[in-house]
MIDOSE-1310 file (N, C-alpha, C; in nm, 2 decimals, decimal comma, always signed):
residues 277
mktf	+10,24/+11,14/+5,10/+10,39/+11,14/+5,05/+10,43/+11,26/+5,04; +10,58/+11,27/+5,09/+10,67/+11,38/+5,07/+10,76/+11,37/+4,97; +10,84/+11,49/+4,95/+10,93/+11,47/+4,82/+11,06/+11,52/+4,88; +11,17/+11,50/+4,80/+11,31/+11,56/+4,79/+11,35/+11,56/+4,65
ktfd	+11,47/+11,63/+4,64/+11,54/+11,67/+4,55/+11,65/+11,57/+4,50; +11,68/+11,52/+4,39/+11,80/+11,42/+4,35/+11,91/+11,53/+4,30; +12,04/+11,48/+4,30/+12,14/+11,56/+4,23/+12,11/+11,62/+4,12; +12,05/+11,54/+4,03/+11,99/+11,59/+3,88/+11,87/+11,66/+3,88
glsl	+11,80/+11,70/+4,00/+11,68/+11,77/+3,99/+11,53/+11,73/+3,99; +11,55/+11,61/+4,00/+11,41/+11,51/+4,00/+11,35/+11,52/+4,14; +11,21/+11,53/+4,14/+11,15/+11,52/+4,26/+11,11/+11,37/+4,28; +11,17/+11,32/+4,40/+11,14/+11,19/+4,43/+11,05/+11,18/+4,56
ayrd	+10,93/+11,07/+4,55/+10,85/+11,09/+4,65/+10,88/+10,96/+4,75; +10,85/+10,97/+4,89/+10,89/+10,90/+4,99/+10,77/+10,92/+5,10; +10,76/+10,80/+5,19/+10,68/+10,78/+5,31/+10,76/+10,79/+5,41; +10,75/+10,84/+5,53/+10,82/+10,84/+5,67/+10,75/+10,83/+5,78
dgpr	+10,70/+10,71/+5,81/+10,61/+10,67/+5,91/+10,68/+10,64/+6,05; +10,60/+10,64/+6,16/+10,66/+10,59/+6,28/+10,72/+10,68/+6,38; +10,79/+10,63/+6,49/+10,82/+10,73/+6,57/+10,94/+10,79/+6,53; +10,99/+10,92/+6,55/+11,13/+10,99/+6,48/+11,24/+10,92/+6,56
dglp	+11,22/+10,86/+6,68/+11,34/+10,81/+6,76/+11,34/+10,68/+6,75; +11,25/+10,60/+6,65/+11,29/+10,46/+6,63/+11,37/+10,42/+6,55; +11,41/+10,28/+6,54/+11,53/+10,24/+6,44/+11,46/+10,31/+6,30; +11,55/+10,37/+6,22/+11,52/+10,39/+6,08/+11,54/+10,28/+6,00
vlcl	+11,44/+10,23/+5,93/+11,46/+10,12/+5,82/+11,39/+10,17/+5,71; +11,50/+10,17/+5,60/+11,47/+10,20/+5,46/+11,41/+10,11/+5,38; +11,30/+10,12/+5,32/+11,26/+10,00/+5,25/+11,26/+10,02/+5,09; +11,31/+9,93/+5,00/+11,37/+9,95/+4,88/+11,28/+9,85/+4,80
aglt	+11,20/+9,90/+4,71/+11,12/+9,81/+4,64/+11,17/+9,73/+4,51; +11,09/+9,66/+4,47/+11,12/+9,57/+4,35/+11,14/+9,66/+4,22; +11,19/+9,61/+4,10/+11,20/+9,68/+3,99/+11,08/+9,79/+3,93; +10,96/+9,73/+3,93/+10,85/+9,83/+3,89/+10,77/+9,87/+3,99
rdsr	+10,82/+9,82/+4,13/+10,74/+9,86/+4,23/+10,77/+9,99/+4,29; +10,67/+10,04/+4,39/+10,69/+10,16/+4,47/+10,69/+10,12/+4,63; +10,66/+10,26/+4,69/+10,65/+10,26/+4,84/+10,54/+10,16/+4,88; +10,44/+10,13/+4,80/+10,32/+10,05/+4,84/+10,36/+9,92/+4,85
nfty	+10,47/+9,87/+4,80/+10,55/+9,71/+4,81/+10,53/+9,68/+4,98; +10,55/+9,76/+5,06/+10,54/+9,75/+5,20/+10,42/+9,79/+5,28; +10,32/+9,80/+5,22/+10,20/+9,83/+5,29/+10,17/+9,73/+5,39; +10,17/+9,57/+5,34/+10,14/+9,51/+5,44/+10,25/+9,48/+5,59
laeh	+10,37/+9,48/+5,53/+10,45/+9,50/+5,65/+10,47/+9,62/+5,72; +10,43/+9,73/+5,69/+10,40/+9,85/+5,76/+10,29/+9,84/+5,89; +10,21/+9,76/+5,86/+10,11/+9,73/+5,98/+10,16/+9,67/+6,09; +10,26/+9,60/+6,08/+10,32/+9,53/+6,17/+10,44/+9,59/+6,26
lgdv	+10,49/+9,69/+6,20/+10,62/+9,76/+6,24/+10,60/+9,91/+6,27; +10,48/+9,92/+6,37/+10,46/+10,05/+6,42/+10,56/+10,11/+6,52; +10,66/+10,04/+6,54/+10,75/+10,09/+6,65/+10,88/+10,13/+6,58; +10,91/+10,12/+6,47/+11,03/+10,18/+6,40/+10,98/+10,27/+6,29
rlic	+11,08/+10,34/+6,26/+11,06/+10,45/+6,16/+11,09/+10,40/+6,03; +10,97/+10,39/+5,96/+10,98/+10,31/+5,85/+10,95/+10,41/+5,72; +11,09/+10,39/+5,64/+11,08/+10,49/+5,55/+11,08/+10,42/+5,40; +11,00/+10,46/+5,31/+10,96/+10,38/+5,19/+10,96/+10,50/+5,08
mdyr	+11,08/+10,48/+4,96/+11,08/+10,55/+4,86/+11,03/+10,51/+4,72; +10,97/+10,59/+4,65/+10,96/+10,55/+4,51/+11,09/+10,58/+4,44; +11,13/+10,50/+4,36/+11,23/+10,53/+4,27/+11,21/+10,62/+4,18; +11,32/+10,69/+4,11/+11,29/+10,78/+4,00/+11,22/+10,71/+3,88
grgq	+11,13/+10,76/+3,84/+11,04/+10,70/+3,72/+10,93/+10,59/+3,78; +10,92/+10,59/+3,88/+10,79/+10,49/+3,96/+10,73/+10,56/+4,03; +10,61/+10,51/+4,05/+10,50/+10,56/+4,14/+10,48/+10,70/+4,12; +10,51/+10,80/+4,24/+10,46/+10,95/+4,25/+10,58/+11,02/+4,22
sdwa	+10,70/+10,97/+4,18/+10,81/+11,03/+4,15/+10,83/+11,08/+4,01; +10,94/+11,16/+3,99/+10,92/+11,23/+3,86/+11,03/+11,10/+3,76; +10,95/+11,14/+3,65/+11,03/+11,04/+3,53/+11,16/+11,10/+3,49; +11,27/+11,02/+3,47/+11,39/+11,07/+3,42/+11,42/+11,12/+3,28
pdrs	+11,45/+11,22/+3,23/+11,45/+11,25/+3,08/+11,55/+11,18/+3,02; +11,67/+11,11/+3,10/+11,77/+11,01/+3,05/+11,73/+10,87/+3,10; +11,69/+10,78/+3,03/+11,65/+10,66/+3,08/+11,79/+10,58/+3,14; +11,88/+10,62/+3,10/+12,02/+10,55/+3,15/+12,02/+10,58/+3,32
syai	+11,96/+10,67/+3,34/+11,94/+10,71/+3,49/+11,89/+10,60/+3,59; +11,80/+10,50/+3,52/+11,73/+10,41/+3,55/+11,83/+10,31/+3,59; +11,91/+10,32/+3,68/+12,04/+10,21/+3,70/+12,06/+10,21/+3,83; +12,09/+10,08/+3,90/+12,13/+10,06/+4,03/+12,22/+10,16/+4,09
sves	+12,34/+10,18/+4,02/+12,42/+10,29/+4,08/+12,33/+10,43/+4,10; +12,25/+10,48/+4,01/+12,19/+10,62/+4,06/+12,10/+10,58/+4,14; +12,00/+10,49/+4,13/+11,93/+10,46/+4,24/+11,97/+10,47/+4,39; +12,10/+10,40/+4,40/+12,16/+10,39/+4,53/+12,18/+10,52/+4,58
rdal	+12,25/+10,60/+4,49/+12,29/+10,75/+4,49/+12,15/+10,81/+4,57; +12,03/+10,82/+4,49/+11,92/+10,86/+4,53/+11,89/+10,82/+4,67; +11,91/+10,70/+4,71/+11,88/+10,63/+4,85/+11,96/+10,71/+4,95; +12,09/+10,72/+4,92/+12,18/+10,83/+5,01/+12,12/+10,98/+5,00
alld	+12,08/+11,04/+4,91/+12,03/+11,17/+4,93/+11,89/+11,17/+5,01; +11,83/+11,06/+4,99/+11,69/+11,05/+5,08/+11,76/+11,07/+5,21; +11,84/+10,97/+5,28/+11,88/+10,97/+5,42/+11,94/+11,10/+5,44; +12,02/+11,18/+5,33/+12,08/+11,31/+5,37/+11,96/+11,39/+5,39
hlgl	+11,86/+11,40/+5,33/+11,75/+11,51/+5,30/+11,67/+11,48/+5,46; +11,67/+11,37/+5,51/+11,60/+11,33/+5,65/+11,70/+11,35/+5,76; +11,84/+11,39/+5,73/+11,93/+11,41/+5,85/+11,99/+11,28/+5,91; +11,96/+11,16/+5,86/+11,99/+11,04/+5,90/+12,14/+10,98/+5,88
paaa	+12,24/+10,97/+5,95/+12,36/+10,92/+5,91/+12,35/+10,76/+5,85; +12,28/+10,70/+5,91/+12,26/+10,56/+5,86/+12,12/+10,50/+5,87; +12,09/+10,38/+5,84/+11,95/+10,31/+5,83/+11,97/+10,19/+5,82; +11,89/+10,09/+5,87/+11,86/+9,95/+5,83/+11,80/+9,96/+5,71
iigt	+11,82/+9,84/+5,61/+11,76/+9,86/+5,47/+11,69/+9,72/+5,45; +11,57/+9,71/+5,41/+11,49/+9,58/+5,37/+11,47/+9,61/+5,22; +11,54/+9,54/+5,16/+11,53/+9,53/+4,98/+11,48/+9,42/+4,94; +11,37/+9,45/+4,86/+11,29/+9,35/+4,80/+11,34/+9,35/+4,64
srgg	+11,37/+9,22/+4,62/+11,42/+9,21/+4,48/+11,54/+9,31/+4,41; +11,51/+9,42/+4,33/+11,60/+9,50/+4,29/+11,65/+9,61/+4,42; +11,55/+9,63/+4,51/+11,57/+9,68/+4,62/+11,70/+9,60/+4,71; +11,72/+9,51/+4,71/+11,81/+9,41/+4,78/+11,94/+9,43/+4,70
liam	+11,94/+9,44/+4,57/+12,06/+9,48/+4,50/+12,13/+9,62/+4,52; +12,02/+9,71/+4,58/+12,07/+9,84/+4,58/+12,12/+9,84/+4,73; +12,06/+9,76/+4,82/+12,11/+9,76/+4,95/+12,25/+9,69/+4,95; +12,28/+9,58/+4,88/+12,42/+9,54/+4,89/+12,51/+9,63/+4,82
tlal	+12,46/+9,69/+4,71/+12,56/+9,82/+4,66/+12,58/+9,91/+4,76; +12,49/+9,97/+4,85/+12,53/+10,05/+4,96/+12,62/+9,99/+5,06; +12,59/+9,86/+5,10/+12,70/+9,79/+5,18/+12,84/+9,80/+5,13; +12,85/+9,76/+5,01/+12,98/+9,78/+4,95/+13,05/+9,92/+4,94
tart	+12,95/+10,01/+4,89/+13,01/+10,16/+4,87/+13,00/+10,25/+4,95; +12,89/+10,23/+5,06/+12,87/+10,35/+5,16/+12,84/+10,27/+5,29; +12,91/+10,17/+5,32/+12,91/+10,08/+5,46/+12,88/+10,16/+5,57; +12,93/+10,28/+5,59/+12,90/+10,35/+5,73/+12,76/+10,40/+5,73
rvlg	+12,68/+10,40/+5,61/+12,54/+10,45/+5,59/+12,43/+10,33/+5,62; +12,51/+10,20/+5,64/+12,41/+10,09/+5,64/+12,43/+10,02/+5,78; +12,29/+9,99/+5,86/+12,29/+9,96/+6,00/+12,28/+9,78/+5,98; +12,20/+9,75/+5,87/+12,20/+9,62/+5,83/+12,12/+9,60/+5,71
vcln	+12,09/+9,46/+5,66/+12,04/+9,46/+5,53/+11,93/+9,31/+5,55; +11,81/+9,37/+5,52/+11,73/+9,21/+5,52/+11,70/+9,20/+5,33; +11,72/+9,10/+5,29/+11,71/+9,06/+5,16/+11,58/+9,00/+5,12; +11,48/+9,04/+5,04/+11,37/+8,97/+5,00/+11,37/+8,89/+4,88
digp	+11,39/+8,79/+4,86/+11,42/+8,70/+4,74/+11,52/+8,75/+4,66; +11,61/+8,78/+4,70/+11,71/+8,82/+4,59/+11,87/+8,79/+4,64; +11,94/+8,76/+4,57/+12,07/+8,71/+4,58/+12,17/+8,76/+4,47; +12,30/+8,72/+4,49/+12,42/+8,76/+4,39/+12,41/+8,68/+4,24
eldp	+12,32/+8,57/+4,25/+12,28/+8,50/+4,12/+12,15/+8,48/+4,10; +12,10/+8,53/+3,98/+11,95/+8,54/+3,95/+11,93/+8,43/+3,83; +11,84/+8,35/+3,86/+11,76/+8,25/+3,78/+11,74/+8,30/+3,63; +11,80/+8,25/+3,53/+11,73/+8,31/+3,40/+11,58/+8,30/+3,38
lgls	+11,52/+8,16/+3,43/+11,38/+8,16/+3,43/+11,32/+8,29/+3,50; +11,33/+8,34/+3,59/+11,27/+8,44/+3,66/+11,29/+8,56/+3,59; +11,41/+8,58/+3,55/+11,46/+8,72/+3,45/+11,36/+8,72/+3,34; +11,34/+8,60/+3,29/+11,28/+8,60/+3,15/+11,13/+8,63/+3,18
rifd	+11,08/+8,58/+3,29/+10,95/+8,61/+3,32/+10,93/+8,78/+3,35; +11,02/+8,83/+3,42/+11,03/+8,98/+3,43/+11,02/+9,04/+3,28; +11,12/+9,01/+3,22/+11,14/+9,09/+3,08/+10,99/+9,08/+3,00; +10,92/+8,94/+3,04/+10,80/+8,93/+2,96/+10,70/+9,04/+2,98
ylgk	+10,69/+9,11/+3,09/+10,58/+9,22/+3,14/+10,64/+9,36/+3,16; +10,77/+9,36/+3,16/+10,86/+9,48/+3,21/+10,80/+9,57/+3,09; +10,75/+9,70/+3,13/+10,71/+9,81/+3,04/+10,59/+9,80/+2,96; +10,53/+9,70/+2,97/+10,41/+9,66/+2,90/+10,29/+9,67/+2,97
rpay	+10,17/+9,75/+2,92/+10,05/+9,75/+2,98/+9,99/+9,63/+2,99; +9,93/+9,60/+3,11/+9,84/+9,50/+3,14/+9,72/+9,47/+3,05; +9,70/+9,34/+3,01/+9,59/+9,33/+2,91/+9,46/+9,30/+2,97; +9,42/+9,39/+3,07/+9,31/+9,38/+3,15/+9,21/+9,51/+3,15
atae	+9,10/+9,51/+3,14/+9,03/+9,64/+3,14/+9,00/+9,71/+3,28; +8,99/+9,60/+3,40/+8,97/+9,65/+3,52/+9,07/+9,58/+3,61; +9,06/+9,62/+3,74/+9,17/+9,56/+3,84/+9,10/+9,41/+3,88; +8,94/+9,44/+3,89/+8,90/+9,31/+3,92/+8,92/+9,20/+3,82
amar	+8,93/+9,22/+3,69/+8,96/+9,11/+3,62/+9,09/+9,08/+3,60; +9,20/+9,15/+3,65/+9,34/+9,12/+3,67/+9,35/+9,02/+3,80; +9,27/+9,05/+3,89/+9,29/+9,00/+4,03/+9,25/+8,85/+4,01; +9,12/+8,84/+3,92/+9,07/+8,70/+3,92/+9,17/+8,61/+3,85
dkpn	+9,23/+8,67/+3,77/+9,36/+8,60/+3,67/+9,47/+8,55/+3,73; +9,49/+8,64/+3,86/+9,63/+8,64/+3,93/+9,65/+8,50/+3,99; +9,60/+8,43/+4,03/+9,62/+8,28/+4,05/+9,68/+8,19/+3,97; +9,65/+8,21/+3,82/+9,69/+8,15/+3,71/+9,84/+8,20/+3,65
tmig	+9,85/+8,32/+3,72/+9,95/+8,41/+3,63/+10,08/+8,42/+3,75; +10,07/+8,39/+3,87/+10,18/+8,42/+3,97/+10,21/+8,27/+4,02; +10,31/+8,25/+3,94/+10,37/+8,10/+3,95/+10,44/+8,09/+4,10; +10,42/+7,98/+4,15/+10,46/+7,96/+4,30/+10,41/+7,98/+4,42
fsgv	+10,27/+8,07/+4,39/+10,18/+8,12/+4,52/+10,06/+8,04/+4,51; +10,03/+8,00/+4,63/+9,91/+7,94/+4,65/+9,84/+8,00/+4,79; +9,73/+7,98/+4,82/+9,67/+8,01/+4,93/+9,62/+8,16/+4,97; +9,64/+8,24/+4,83/+9,65/+8,39/+4,87/+9,49/+8,42/+4,86
paar	+9,43/+8,49/+4,95/+9,29/+8,55/+4,97/+9,25/+8,62/+4,82; +9,15/+8,64/+4,77/+9,13/+8,72/+4,64/+9,14/+8,84/+4,67; +9,11/+8,88/+4,80/+9,14/+9,03/+4,85/+9,27/+9,07/+4,83; +9,36/+8,98/+4,86/+9,51/+9,04/+4,85/+9,54/+9,04/+4,70
wlqe	+9,50/+8,96/+4,61/+9,55/+8,96/+4,49/+9,46/+9,12/+4,44; +9,34/+9,16/+4,47/+9,30/+9,28/+4,43/+9,38/+9,41/+4,50; +9,43/+9,38/+4,61/+9,53/+9,46/+4,66/+9,65/+9,48/+4,59; +9,72/+9,40/+4,53/+9,83/+9,37/+4,46/+9,80/+9,44/+4,34
vqhq	+9,69/+9,41/+4,27/+9,68/+9,48/+4,14/+9,68/+9,62/+4,14; +9,60/+9,66/+4,26/+9,57/+9,80/+4,28/+9,70/+9,88/+4,31; +9,79/+9,80/+4,38/+9,93/+9,84/+4,41/+10,02/+9,87/+4,29; +10,00/+9,80/+4,21/+10,08/+9,78/+4,06/+10,03/+9,84/+3,93
tvtr	+9,92/+9,88/+3,94/+9,87/+9,93/+3,83/+9,79/+10,08/+3,84; +9,74/+10,14/+3,71/+9,68/+10,27/+3,73/+9,58/+10,25/+3,63; +9,43/+10,30/+3,67/+9,32/+10,26/+3,61/+9,30/+10,39/+3,51; +9,30/+10,36/+3,40/+9,27/+10,48/+3,30/+9,13/+10,43/+3,23
adgl	+9,07/+10,53/+3,13/+8,96/+10,52/+3,06/+8,96/+10,42/+2,96; +9,06/+10,35/+2,91/+9,08/+10,25/+2,83/+9,15/+10,12/+2,88; +9,15/+10,12/+3,03/+9,19/+10,00/+3,09/+9,29/+10,01/+3,18; +9,38/+9,93/+3,25/+9,50/+9,92/+3,32/+9,62/+9,94/+3,24
dipy	+9,70/+10,06/+3,34/+9,82/+10,11/+3,30/+9,91/+10,07/+3,38; +10,05/+10,07/+3,34/+10,18/+10,07/+3,47/+10,19/+10,19/+3,53; +10,24/+10,18/+3,63/+10,25/+10,31/+3,73/+10,40/+10,36/+3,71; +10,46/+10,33/+3,61/+10,62/+10,38/+3,60/+10,64/+10,40/+3,46
dpal	+10,75/+10,48/+3,46/+10,80/+10,50/+3,30/+10,81/+10,41/+3,23; +10,76/+10,38/+3,09/+10,79/+10,28/+3,00/+10,92/+10,20/+2,97; +10,99/+10,36/+2,96/+11,14/+10,33/+2,91/+11,23/+10,25/+3,01; +11,16/+10,23/+3,12/+11,25/+10,13/+3,23/+11,27/+10,01/+3,16
reav	+11,20/+9,95/+3,05/+11,23/+9,84/+2,99/+11,37/+9,85/+2,90; +11,36/+9,94/+2,83/+11,47/+9,99/+2,75/+11,61/+10,00/+2,85; +11,57/+10,08/+2,96/+11,69/+10,11/+3,03/+11,76/+9,96/+3,09; +11,67/+9,88/+3,13/+11,73/+9,74/+3,17/+11,76/+9,65/+3,06
ldas	+11,72/+9,66/+2,97/+11,77/+9,58/+2,85/+11,92/+9,63/+2,79; +11,94/+9,79/+2,79/+12,04/+9,83/+2,75/+12,16/+9,78/+2,85; +12,14/+9,78/+2,97/+12,24/+9,72/+3,09/+12,25/+9,58/+3,11; +12,17/+9,50/+3,02/+12,20/+9,37/+3,02/+12,29/+9,32/+2,94
dpeq	+12,39/+9,24/+2,97/+12,47/+9,17/+2,89/+12,50/+9,04/+2,92; +12,44/+8,93/+2,88/+12,43/+8,78/+2,90/+12,58/+8,74/+2,89; +12,63/+8,80/+2,80/+12,78/+8,72/+2,77/+12,90/+8,78/+2,86; +12,85/+8,90/+2,94/+12,94/+8,95/+3,04/+12,87/+8,99/+3,17
pvdl	+12,82/+8,89/+3,26/+12,74/+8,93/+3,36/+12,80/+8,99/+3,45; +12,76/+9,08/+3,54/+12,83/+9,13/+3,66/+12,83/+9,03/+3,77; +12,96/+9,02/+3,84/+12,97/+8,92/+3,93/+12,95/+8,99/+4,08; +12,81/+8,95/+4,11/+12,76/+9,02/+4,24/+12,79/+8,97/+4,36
wpff	+12,86/+8,84/+4,36/+12,92/+8,78/+4,48/+12,99/+8,90/+4,59; +13,07/+8,97/+4,53/+13,17/+9,08/+4,62/+13,04/+9,17/+4,69; +12,95/+9,19/+4,63/+12,83/+9,29/+4,65/+12,79/+9,19/+4,79; +12,75/+9,06/+4,78/+12,70/+9,02/+4,89/+12,77/+8,99/+5,01
dalq	+12,93/+8,98/+4,97/+13,03/+8,96/+5,07/+13,02/+9,08/+5,16; +13,01/+9,20/+5,10/+12,99/+9,33/+5,16/+12,89/+9,32/+5,28; +12,80/+9,23/+5,32/+12,73/+9,22/+5,40/+12,79/+9,18/+5,52; +12,91/+9,11/+5,51/+12,97/+9,05/+5,63/+13,00/+9,15/+5,77
glpt	+12,98/+9,08/+5,88/+12,99/+9,20/+5,96/+12,87/+9,28/+5,99; +12,76/+9,28/+5,91/+12,65/+9,35/+5,92/+12,53/+9,25/+5,97; +12,44/+9,30/+6,06/+12,32/+9,20/+6,08/+12,25/+9,19/+5,93; +12,23/+9,06/+5,90/+12,16/+9,02/+5,77/+12,06/+8,91/+5,76
glir	+11,96/+8,92/+5,69/+11,85/+8,83/+5,68/+11,82/+8,80/+5,52; +11,78/+8,70/+5,52/+11,73/+8,64/+5,37/+11,59/+8,59/+5,39; +11,51/+8,62/+5,32/+11,37/+8,59/+5,30/+11,36/+8,54/+5,16; +11,32/+8,41/+5,15/+11,32/+8,36/+5,03/+11,18/+8,29/+5,00
gans	+11,11/+8,32/+4,87/+10,98/+8,24/+4,85/+11,03/+8,08/+4,82; +10,95/+7,99/+4,90/+11,01/+7,87/+4,87/+10,99/+7,82/+4,73; +10,91/+7,88/+4,64/+10,89/+7,86/+4,52/+10,92/+7,94/+4,42; +11,02/+8,03/+4,47/+11,09/+8,15/+4,38/+11,15/+8,06/+4,26
dlls	+11,12/+8,16/+4,14/+11,22/+8,14/+4,02/+11,32/+8,21/+4,00; +11,32/+8,32/+4,08/+11,44/+8,42/+4,07/+11,57/+8,38/+4,17; +11,53/+8,35/+4,27/+11,62/+8,32/+4,38/+11,61/+8,16/+4,40; +11,71/+8,10/+4,32/+11,70/+7,91/+4,34/+11,74/+7,89/+4,49
reta	+11,70/+7,76/+4,50/+11,74/+7,69/+4,65/+11,90/+7,71/+4,65; +11,96/+7,64/+4,54/+12,10/+7,65/+4,54/+12,18/+7,77/+4,58; +12,14/+7,87/+4,52/+12,18/+8,00/+4,55/+12,18/+8,04/+4,72; +12,06/+8,03/+4,74/+12,02/+8,05/+4,89/+12,13/+7,96/+4,96
qkmr	+12,14/+7,84/+4,95/+12,23/+7,76/+5,01/+12,37/+7,81/+5,01; +12,42/+7,86/+4,91/+12,55/+7,91/+4,89/+12,56/+8,02/+4,96; +12,46/+8,13/+4,96/+12,47/+8,25/+5,05/+12,47/+8,21/+5,20; +12,41/+8,10/+5,24/+12,43/+8,06/+5,40/+12,54/+8,02/+5,42
arhp	+12,61/+7,95/+5,34/+12,75/+7,88/+5,36/+12,85/+8,00/+5,37; +12,82/+8,11/+5,30/+12,92/+8,21/+5,27/+12,92/+8,30/+5,39; +12,77/+8,30/+5,44/+12,74/+8,42/+5,55/+12,66/+8,35/+5,66; +12,74/+8,26/+5,75/+12,67/+8,15/+5,85/+12,56/+8,23/+5,94
emlf	+12,60/+8,36/+5,96/+12,55/+8,42/+6,08/+12,41/+8,49/+6,03; +12,39/+8,47/+5,87/+12,29/+8,54/+5,82/+12,14/+8,47/+5,87; +12,04/+8,54/+5,92/+11,92/+8,50/+5,93/+11,85/+8,46/+5,80; +11,78/+8,33/+5,80/+11,71/+8,28/+5,68/+11,56/+8,23/+5,72
adip	+11,46/+8,26/+5,62/+11,33/+8,20/+5,63/+11,30/+8,17/+5,48; +11,26/+8,05/+5,47/+11,20/+7,99/+5,34/+11,05/+7,98/+5,36; +10,97/+8,07/+5,29/+10,85/+8,10/+5,30/+10,75/+8,03/+5,21; +10,69/+7,92/+5,29/+10,60/+7,83/+5,19/+10,50/+7,91/+5,10
drgh	+10,46/+7,84/+4,98/+10,35/+7,87/+4,90/+10,38/+8,02/+4,89; +10,50/+8,06/+4,85/+10,52/+8,20/+4,79/+10,61/+8,17/+4,69; +10,61/+8,24/+4,55/+10,71/+8,24/+4,47/+10,79/+8,39/+4,49; +10,83/+8,46/+4,38/+10,90/+8,58/+4,38/+10,78/+8,69/+4,36
vpfl	+10,75/+8,78/+4,48/+10,84/+8,80/+4,61/+10,72/+8,76/+4,71; +10,76/+8,72/+4,84/+10,69/+8,71/+4,95/+10,61/+8,85/+5,00; +10,52/+8,86/+5,06/+10,46/+8,99/+5,09/+10,51/+9,05/+5,19; +10,59/+8,97/+5,26/+10,65/+9,01/+5,40/+10,56/+9,02/+5,51
depa	+10,44/+8,99/+5,51/+10,35/+8,97/+5,63/+10,34/+8,81/+5,67; +10,41/+8,76/+5,59/+10,34/+8,59/+5,63/+10,46/+8,56/+5,77; +10,38/+8,49/+5,87/+10,45/+8,47/+5,98/+10,59/+8,44/+6,00; +10,66/+8,37/+5,92/+10,78/+8,34/+5,92/+10,88/+8,47/+5,87
alhl	+10,82/+8,55/+5,77/+10,87/+8,68/+5,72/+10,89/+8,77/+5,86; +10,78/+8,77/+5,89/+10,76/+8,89/+6,01/+10,85/+8,83/+6,13; +10,85/+8,70/+6,18/+10,95/+8,64/+6,27/+11,09/+8,67/+6,25; +11,16/+8,66/+6,13/+11,30/+8,70/+6,08/+11,31/+8,85/+6,09
irkw	+11,22/+8,93/+6,03/+11,22/+9,06/+6,06/+11,24/+9,11/+6,18; +11,17/+9,08/+6,29/+11,17/+9,12/+6,39/+11,29/+9,09/+6,49; +11,35/+8,95/+6,43/+11,50/+8,92/+6,49/+11,60/+9,00/+6,44; +11,56/+9,03/+6,30/+11,69/+9,10/+6,24/+11,69/+9,25/+6,29
idqc	+11,56/+9,33/+6,30/+11,55/+9,45/+6,37/+11,63/+9,44/+6,49; +11,57/+9,36/+6,58/+11,67/+9,37/+6,70/+11,82/+9,36/+6,71; +11,89/+9,26/+6,60/+12,02/+9,30/+6,58/+12,05/+9,40/+6,54; +11,98/+9,48/+6,46/+12,03/+9,62/+6,42/+12,03/+9,71/+6,50
r	+11,93/+9,70/+6,62/+11,93/+9,80/+6,73/+12,04/+9,79/+6,83
């Protein structure tokens, strides 16, 4: 892991792998996840320059003293700072969940820095059921003593997933937790929970459709877990109708979010990369 400095002095961690003359692909993880979110995908994309960032407050990056900076607008600014740090005028972006919201924000506010966007199980409308599930665990320590114990329970807690090998669930737990003397802990600032709740206003939700519409004219892909509880089938259909040229894959036996090494996901990502090139 390498680091760079943000506008407010934080040190953020990132990975930069692959050929320097390859297509730069910036990978932006989910809300509580970090660069390890793309471990499985990285094994299949050795011919591109794969750049994966740990957001502020997550993974190996510094925690922010002001929790209000755990915001999509600030995280978008951090992503641009990383591209500046690497001397890259633009990059293609793969955005998982929150990372997709950041990608759409960049397409709207800094379009010249975006070569294309591939969304992983995220769209301009979020299902309340999926949001409720996220709020249930956000900022809370897992109630397990070991990674093995949590992995054994994953088939019961990961809604919409089936046929996932036990070894993959153990990898997922290891990517999303830290082992301490008194059990498992979260690898991110617990204040992220309050930051998200502070920014949430159910009575005045932000209209995200203009952010999605900003993808028009850019190579765009949408990967959806067929059993997702965050991105509904109806919303995906509306997205496809609004952006007919968008590549689309519905990944069977997956909820929120697909791992991205599923055959259909890899096929879409490969085709999208070719378009970005």
